[in-house]
N, C-alpha and C positions, 0 to 999 in steps of 0.2 A: 581128437576132436572130432574127423569128419562121421566115422562110426556112429559116434553121438549123433550128430547132427542128420546121420541118415536114417537112423532109428526113430527119432524122433518125426521125421517125413512120414516115413512109413507107418509109424504111430497114427497119425492123422488120416493117412489115405485107407489104410483097411482096420476101420473101428471094429471092433470086438473079439479082434484075435490076440492071441496070448505073444507077447512081445518074444520070449522065449522061441514059440514057434515061428514066428517071424525071421527070428535069425538064422533057424534049420532051415527053412525054407530056400534061403538066398544062399546057404553053402550048398546046397543040392543041384542050384542051377547050375554048377558047372565050373571049376579051378576058378583059368585066366578068361574066361571069355568075356568080349567087349559088353554084352549085355549089364556086366555088373559096373563097371567101371562108367557107363553111361548112365547109368541110374544113379550113381554116384556125384558125377559131376553135374547131373540135372538140378538133384539135390542142393549141390551146393549154391549153385546159381541161384534156385529160389530163394535159398535161405538170405544171400547175399542181397537180394532186392530186396525183401521183407527186411532187413536190417534197416537197408538203406531207407527205405520209406518211411517204417518206425522213426530213425534217425531223424528225417526230414521233419516228420512230423512232430517228433519231441521238440526240436530247435524251435518251429514255430508256435508253439505251445508254449516254448518257455519264453519266447519272445513277446507274446500277448500276454504273459502273466507279469512279463518285468513291464510292460507298459503299461498295465495296470495297474500297478503300484508305483510306477513316479510320477512326479509331479508334471502335469501339463504344461508346458512352456514355447513360447514360440523362440525361434532363432534368429540374432541378427537385430540391425538397427530400425526395422519396421519403414513404414512407405506413408507416404501423403501426410496428413495433418490433422490434429484434433485438439480440442481444448477442453481441458477437465478442470473439477475445481476441487480443492481441499478445504473440508470446513472446518472453524476451528472445532479443538477436541477430537478430530477424528482418529482413529489407532489404525493402527499398519493394517489391519482387516479391512474396516471400513474404507480407506484407501484403495486396497486392494479390489472392493468390491466394486467399486466407482471403476476403475482403471478396466477391470473384466468386462461390465457391463457396455462401457465405451468403445470395445473392443480392442482396446490399448495390450493388454498383457491376456494371455491365453487362460491363466487360473488365479483365482485369488491367493490360493496356495504358494502358487510359484512365487507371488510377489509377496505375501507375507514371510516366505522361508528366506528370500534375499531382505528383507528390511530386519529380521531378528539375527541374521548372520554380520548386520554391518551398523556398529552403535551410532554411525552418523545419522542412521534414519530418524532418529527422535528429534533431529532438524528440520525437519520438514516443515515449511512455515503455511499456514492456511492461504488460498488464494488461488487464482486460476493460474495454470500453466499449460505450455505450448507442448504437445507431445505427436509420437506419430502412433500409424494402427498397426497390430501385429509386431510388436517389439519383445524383446525379450525381457523378463522381469528387472533381469541385472541392468540393463541400459534404460527402463523405466524409471527404476531409482535412482540412477544418475543424473537423470534431465530434472528430476524432482528437486533436487539437493543442489542445483545450480540454478542461482535466482537469476541466471541469463534468459532461462524457459519461463519465468512469472510474467504474464500476461498483465498490465495493469496501464491504468492511466496515469501517467506521471505530468504533474504540473509543478512549477516552482512560481509562488505567489512572494515578490519582494513586500518590505516593509513597508509601509505608507502608502498602497493602492486604495482607494477608494473602492466601497461595494460595489458600483457600477462597472469600474476598473476588472474586477476582481470575478463579477458573473461571466463575462467577455472570455478571460481566461481560463476560466473553468467549461466554458462552453466550447471552445475551439477544442481543450483537452479530450472533453467528453461526450460529443457533438449533443448535448443535453441543449436544448435553447437558454439562452441567457437570461428569458423570462420565466423560465420556470425558477430558477433559483431564486429569481427578483422576487416571484412569488411567496416560494419558502420564507424568505427573510422576514417576511413581513408579519410573523408571529416568534418573535426572540424567544419566548418562554417554551413554545414547541422545539426549539432548537437545542434547547437545554439550558439557556442562560439562566439562572436563579433571579427570582423575582426581585430578592434584595440589592444584586445589582441593579435594578434600574430604579435606583431612590438618589436623590438630589437633598441636600441639607441648605443652599444658597438662596432656595423659595422658588425657582423655576420648576416648573410643569415638566414631567418625564414624555419626551417622546417616543414613545418604544420604537428599537431601531437594532437589528444586526450590525450596524456599523462599529467597528472597535473590537467586536468582539470575533471576527473570523481572523484565525490565528494564521500570520505570512509564516510560509515556511514551504519545503518541497516534500509533495503529497504523493503516494502511489494508491489511487482510488481502483478496489475491484471493477470490473465492467458494469456489474450488473446493479451498481448504486444507483438510486436516484436522488437528484438536486435536494432533497430535504435531508438524506442520508449523509450524503457530503459534506452539508453544511454541519451537522452535527457532530463532524470528525473535527471541523475546524474550531469549533467554540470548546468542545471537549479537550482540544490540543492549547487553545487559550485558557482554560479552567485549570489543565495542570502546569502550564507554565505561570501562573499569576500563582498558584498554589504552592510552588515551591519558590517563589517568591516570599511568599507570604504578604500580597501585595495589599489586598484588602485590612489585614490587620494593623499592618504597619504605617495603612495611609490613615487610618482612624486615630491611631496610637502617635502618629506623628507628625500629620499635618493640618495640625488646627481646627480639628471635628470635620473636614469636609470630607464627603463621601469617595465612596471607593469608583463611584462613575464619575464624579467630577475629576478624579486624579486623571482616570482613563481619558477622558475629553484632553485636558494638559499634555498628556502622551503624545495625544492624535499631532496636537500640534507642535509639539516640540517636533515630531516627524514631517511633519510637512515644513518646517521654517527652517531646522538646522541642514547646514550646506555638509556636516560631516557628522560622525559618532561622537568626537570630542564636543561638540557643541550641543548636544541632546539635554542635556540636566543643566546647560545656563538657559537656554531657552524657555525650559521648564520652569526656571527660577523668576524669569520676568515677566512669563504668563502668571503665576501665582503673584508676584508683587504688582502688577499691574491691574487685578482682579479682587485680591483680597487684601492687601495692606492698605489702604485708603490713601494713598500718596498718589494717585496717578487720576487724571481728570475723569469724572464718571463712573471711575474704575470700569472704563470702557479698554476691551484688549488690543485694539485697534490692529488687528490682522487683517491682512488682506487675503489672505488663501482662505477665510472663510467665506469671503464674496465668491470668489470663484468655485465652493464647493457648491453653494446654493446654485449656481449658474449650472454647473452640470446636473445635478440633482434635476430642473427642470430643462433640458436638454440645450442650454443655451452654449455659447462656446466662449473660453476662458479668456482671459487675457494676462499679460504681464504686469508687474505693477504699477510700470509706469505709464501704462497704455489705460489705467483707469481711470476715469475724471472723479472728481468729488461728488459729485449728484451720485454717481454709483456706486462709491465707497458708502455715501450715508442714506442710502435708499432705506427708507424706516420701513418698508412693505418685504423688504429680503429679512425673513426670521434669521439668518445666520450674520446679517452686517453688523459684526463686534465695533465699527466705530459709532452707528447709530444708537446701538443699545449697548447696555451695560451687560457686565458679567461674560459669563462662558457661552458658548453657543448650546442650542440645544441638545447636540448629540455628539459623539467624536466625529471628526471630518474625515477620516482612514482607518485603516487599521495598523496599529503600532507595533513594533517588533520588540524583542526582549528587551534591546539595549534602552529604546525609548521609554519603557516602563520602568525600568529602573532608572532612567532620568527623573523621572517623575515621582519617582520616590526621595531621591539623594540627589535632589537640587543643593547647589553650594548656600553656603550661606553669605551672601551677597546682597545690596539693594539693590541691584541693577534694574532700570526701566526702559533701558532702549539697545538697540542692537543692528547691526547692519553688516551683512556680507561685505568684504574688505579686498579678497583675492580672488583667484578662479580656480583655486582651491576651495573653495565655498567657506573658509573659514570666517567666521565674525568676531566683529569688537562689540565690545558689552560697554556701558556707560549708566551714572547713576543721573547725570545731571544731562538738560536740552544740551548745552553749552560743550560738553563733553563729547555729546553724540553728534552735534555737527563737525567736530574735528574729525572724529571717525568716516561720517560721509565725506568729508574732504579726501580722505586719504584712498577710499573706496574709487573718486572719480576719478583721483590720480593714476590708479591702478586700471583703470578701464572697465570698471564694476558698473556706475552708474552713468 
């Protein structure tokens, strides 16, 4: 092999000479002289250097080709923090583009390959996520599948909160001023309340209001939502729940022709007056009997909570029933005074929950006209006659309630 390498070297050094001639000249140079061995060693050294250079260049070229065909991806968990949004209907490629543009992953392809290999990637939910910069696609996918990294404005609205109370809670959760929610609520139709909901069959004029339609629940609102968009989601939740209950159809079929809106008002009254879930339907029955049965004086509801509701609307402090004067209860300038006025109030007085809605749908078949809380757990006693009611009041006194 050395001879062949030597010949190859000589061929390059003595261009134009015939190979056989080169071999003969070498032989004539003298048997075992040092010149031949030195020439051979030099040729071997140069050849090895060339091969080394070629080998290094080949490896460099292979590495460059491999890098060219490999998917660009970052290593590790990344640094810093960035919030990205996954839109409804986004494909893996859409999400990958978003992540690559935000500097989260090195390439869209890296993310789509990870998503394709992980069937759980189909569970990525729309919303905003807190991720890191320059992280591996696998790590980014893992964070998107962990809802702990989802950024949202979470707020829980308890049953029975008035719109004013609700706007304040939303403002604290979203940093949107309460005034913006109040302004958006002035047009309930724009929030998605169907116009047929705002009708009454009791002869009273409808006062357009979002009160009653802002369903109490726990919500995770995306950070970029506006006040109208947030209220629309709450109205949509109300429509979903009442649709599942078949609320409107059942009210019209089972409640003697009253409108769904009137039944919603009754649900809000029950939500405000009942001390526990067990009494919701019972209080609804009292409200129906007082207003619609023509067995109660002037068909007046006579619920103190409606007076307080108007005071809250007008910025006045509310009071416990025992602190209200007769003049305040029978104030005819108060449109929500159900002592001075017959029938139901102009609007719901809060936003009732599902149990209160069910109570308004399914009141017990009883003739009750009175009720009073009789224990510290909030349970009420119900009565048909005034004498029975007074006996229940005495029980309440003995229990330290009144």
